[in-house]
C-alpha positions in Angstrom: -0.2 0.1 0.0 1.6 3.4 -1.0 1.6 6.2 1.6 -1.0 8.7 1.1 -1.7 12.3 2.4 -4.9 14.0 3.6 -5.9 17.2 5.6 -7.6 16.9 8.8 -8.3 18.6 12.2 -8.5 18.1 15.6 -11.3 16.8 17.6 -12.3 19.5 20.4 -12.2 18.2 23.6 -15.0 18.9 26.3 -15.3 22.9 26.5 -12.6 23.5 23.9 -12.4 24.4 20.1 -11.0 22.5 17.7 -7.8 23.9 16.2 -7.1 23.1 12.3 -3.9 21.0 11.6 -3.0 18.5 8.7 -2.7 14.7 8.5 0.2 13.8 6.8 0.3 9.6 5.6 2.8 7.8 6.8 4.6 4.3 5.4 2.8 1.2 4.8 3.2 -0.2 8.2 1.4 2.4 9.5 4.3 4.6 10.6 4.8 8.0 10.6 1.5 9.8 10.8 0.6 12.8 12.6 -2.9 13.9 13.0 -4.6 17.1 14.0 -4.3 19.3 17.3 -7.1 20.5 19.2 -7.6 22.1 22.7 -9.5 20.4 25.8 -8.9 17.2 27.0 -6.0 14.6 26.7 -5.9 13.1 23.0 -5.6 9.6 22.3 -3.2 7.8 19.6 -5.6 5.7 17.7 -5.9 3.9 14.4 -5.8 5.6 11.3 -6.5 4.7 7.3 -4.7 4.3 4.6 -2.3 6.9 6.1 -1.1 4.6 9.1 -1.4 5.1 12.4 -2.7 9.0 13.4 -1.8 10.6 16.9 -4.6 12.6 17.5 -3.3 15.9 19.9 -5.1 17.5 23.1 -8.5 16.7 21.1 -10.8 15.5 24.2 -12.7 13.0 23.0 -11.7 9.7 21.7 -11.8 9.1 18.1 -10.5 7.2 15.1 -9.6 9.7 12.1 -8.2 8.0 8.9 -5.7 9.2 6.7 -6.3 10.0 3.1 -9.8 9.7 1.8 -11.5 10.8 4.8 -13.9 9.2 7.1 -13.5 7.6 10.5 -12.3 3.9 11.2 -11.9 1.3 13.9 -10.7 -2.1 13.9 -11.4 -5.4 15.5 -7.7 -7.8 15.2 -7.1 -11.3 16.0 -3.6 -12.4 16.1 -3.3 -16.4 16.0 -0.3 -16.6 18.1 1.2 -20.1 16.7 4.6 -21.8 17.9 5.8 -25.4 16.8 6.8 -28.9 18.4 10.4 -28.6 19.8 11.0 -32.7 18.9 8.9 -32.2 15.5 5.3 -32.8 15.9 2.9 -33.8 18.3 0.6 -31.6 20.8 2.5 -32.9 23.9 6.0 -31.0 22.5 3.9 -27.6 21.8 6.0 -24.6 22.7 3.7 -21.3 22.0 5.7 -18.3 20.2 5.5 -14.4 22.4 2.0 -13.0 22.0 2.0 -9.3 20.7 1.9 -6.6 23.2 -1.0 -4.1 22.9 1.2 -1.6 21.7 2.1 -3.2 18.8 0.9 -2.4 15.4 0.2 -4.6 12.7 -1.7 -4.9 9.4 -2.7 -3.8 6.2 -4.8 -1.5 8.5 -2.2 -0.4 10.8 -3.8 -0.7 14.0 -2.5 -1.6 17.9 -4.8 -3.6 20.2 -4.3 -7.1 18.7 -6.0 -9.8 20.7 -4.0 -12.8 21.1 -5.6 -16.2 20.1 -3.3 -18.8 21.9 -2.8 -22.3 20.9 -5.2 -24.3 18.2 -8.1 -24.5 20.3 -10.1 -21.8 22.6 -12.1 -18.7 23.1 -11.7 -14.9 24.1 -14.4 -12.5 25.4 -14.6 -9.1 26.0 -12.5 -8.5 22.6 -10.9 -4.9 22.4 -10.9 -2.4 19.5 -7.8 -0.4 18.0 -9.7 2.6 20.0 -9.6 0.6 23.5 -12.9 -0.2 23.8 -13.2 -3.3 25.5 -16.5 -4.7 23.7 -18.7 -7.9 24.4 -17.4 -9.0 20.9 -16.1 -13.1 21.3 -13.9 -15.3 19.0 -13.3 -19.3 19.6 -11.4 -20.8 17.3 -10.6 -24.3 16.3 -7.6 -25.9 14.6 -7.4 -29.9 15.1 -4.3 -31.2 16.9 -3.2 -34.6 16.0 0.0 -36.6 15.5 0.8 -35.3 12.2 0.7 -31.8 14.1 -0.3 -29.3 16.8 -2.7 -27.4 15.0 -0.8 -24.4 14.8 2.8 -23.7 13.1 5.2 -21.0 12.7 7.4 -19.2 10.2 10.6 -18.9 12.0 10.9 -15.3 11.4 13.3 -13.4 13.4 11.4 -12.2 16.4 10.3 -8.7 15.8 7.3 -6.7 16.9 4.5 -5.9 14.1 3.8 -7.2 11.1 6.7 -9.8 11.5 5.3 -11.1 15.0 1.4 -11.2 13.7 2.5 -13.1 10.3 4.9 -15.6 12.1 2.3 -17.6 14.0 -0.5 -19.4 12.9 -3.5 -21.7 12.8 -2.2 -24.7 10.6 -5.2 -26.9 9.8 -3.6 -30.6 8.7 -6.7 -32.0 6.5 -9.3 -31.1 4.0 -11.6 -33.3 6.1 -10.9 -31.2 9.5 -11.1 -27.5 8.4 -9.9 -24.8 10.9 -13.0 -22.5 11.9 -12.8 -19.3 13.2 -16.0 -17.6 14.5 -16.4 -14.0 16.0 -19.7 -13.3 17.8 -21.6 -10.3 19.0 -19.8 -7.7 17.1 -20.7 -4.2 18.5 -22.8 -1.9 16.1 -19.6 0.8 15.7 -19.0 -2.1 13.5 -22.1 -3.4 12.0 -24.0 -0.2 11.8 -21.9 0.8 8.5 -20.8 -2.9 7.9 -17.3 -3.9 7.8 -14.5 -5.8 5.9 -12.8 -8.9 7.0 -8.9 -9.2 6.6 -7.7 -12.7 6.5 -4.2 -12.8 6.6 -3.1 -16.4 5.3 0.7 -17.5 4.7 2.3 -20.9 6.0 6.1 -22.6 5.9 6.9 -24.3 3.1 10.2 -25.9 2.9 10.3 -27.3 -0.4 9.1 -26.6 -4.0 5.5 -27.4 -3.1 2.5 -26.0 -4.4 -0.5 -25.8 -2.0 -3.8 -25.0 -2.7 -6.0 -23.4 0.5 -9.8 -22.4 0.4 -11.2 -19.8 2.7 -14.6 -19.2 3.3 -16.9 -16.5 5.1 -20.5 -17.5 4.3 -21.5 -17.6 0.4 -18.1 -15.6 -0.5 -14.7 -17.7 -0.9 -11.4 -17.6 -2.0 -9.1 -20.2 -3.3 -5.5 -19.4 -2.6 -2.1 -20.9 -4.0 1.2 -21.3 -2.2 4.3 -21.9 -3.4 7.4 -23.1 -1.9 10.2 -22.9 -0.6 8.8 -19.9 1.3 10.8 -16.6 2.5 12.9 -16.8 5.8 12.1 -13.3 6.0 8.5 -11.7 6.2 8.5 -10.5 2.6 5.3 -7.9 3.0 1.8 -7.8 2.4 0.4 -9.0 -0.9 -3.3 -9.1 -1.7 -4.5 -12.6 -3.1 -7.6 -12.7 -5.5 -9.9 -15.5 -5.8 -7.5 -18.5 -7.6 -4.2 -16.1 -7.3 -1.3 -16.2 -5.0 -0.7 -13.5 -2.2 -0.8 -13.5 1.8 -3.8 -11.8 3.0 -7.3 -11.7 1.2 -10.7 -9.4 2.0 -14.1 -10.7 2.3 -16.2 -6.9 1.7 -19.2 -5.3 3.3 -20.6 -7.5 5.8 -23.0 -6.4 8.3 -23.8 -9.5 10.8 -23.0 -9.3 14.3 -21.6 -12.8 13.6 -19.8 -14.8 11.1 -17.7 -18.0 10.4 -14.6 -18.4 8.6 -13.8 -21.7 7.6 -10.1 -22.8 6.3 -10.1 -26.1 4.1 -6.8 -27.3 3.2 -6.4 -28.5 -0.4 -5.6 -32.3 -1.3 -1.8 -31.7 -1.7 0.6 -34.3 -0.2 1.4 -31.8 2.9 -2.3 -30.2 2.7 -2.6 -26.8 5.0 -4.6 -23.6 5.0 -2.9 -21.0 7.5 -4.8 -18.2 9.6 -2.2 -16.3 10.9 -4.5 -13.4 11.7 -7.8 -11.3 11.0 -9.2 -8.0 10.9 -12.5 -6.5 11.0 -12.5 -3.3 9.6 -15.5 -0.5 9.5 -16.4 1.3 7.7 -15.8 -1.0 4.6 -13.7 0.3 1.7 -11.3 2.6 3.5 
């Protein structure tokens, strides 16, 4: 995603008067964006749009300000932490990766406050939005472990905060008959009123010259994505995958339901996989 810039103004605090400012888009990783200023209460660092993260000055009321293109945006982000077995395969020797801290910024839509989902099966209540609001939204996930593997894995990327850490670990379903599922429920009206896009991050380790196909579906929308090995030992950046193509993320657009289930189904190759590194639910859609 290329950097972009847009003009903006501060949000007035309680009893304050907004003072004009400017927003300057940052890097594709969301760094370097600055927000407008305003008089009033204390400002809060929140998620921006394509311009990256935006630091709202002394603006009083919390807000999410997009970069170029205008409009407000908020994200609910979930990181599947991942890990691997210390002796090869099998759930009994599984060692988890390091979860992201709440201050780490990651994703195609750069945001902090990633909710860490540890292990192949689990659930998290009271998910936190990128604007630090704790909600009643919840997520549950299943990636079946077996003698063939623990149900999660990682890339062995060098440990680095942000995009690299988010993409390093992933759910790792092993069979087309046992897909991974991720169910998000009770989404707040802050996301559903205007609708939202779901960004699904998908990149798994492949150590040989192998081609894999993976299918991802939410309701009647689906993508079939190809992965070709051997994969890089360093994070290559984000590339959007089109249906039938290659890439490490895809976007399910303009959903409105308060709940949905993502199903990740491995293909029928010799080493089938359908990784899920993380998801972002971003509202309003299309920003």
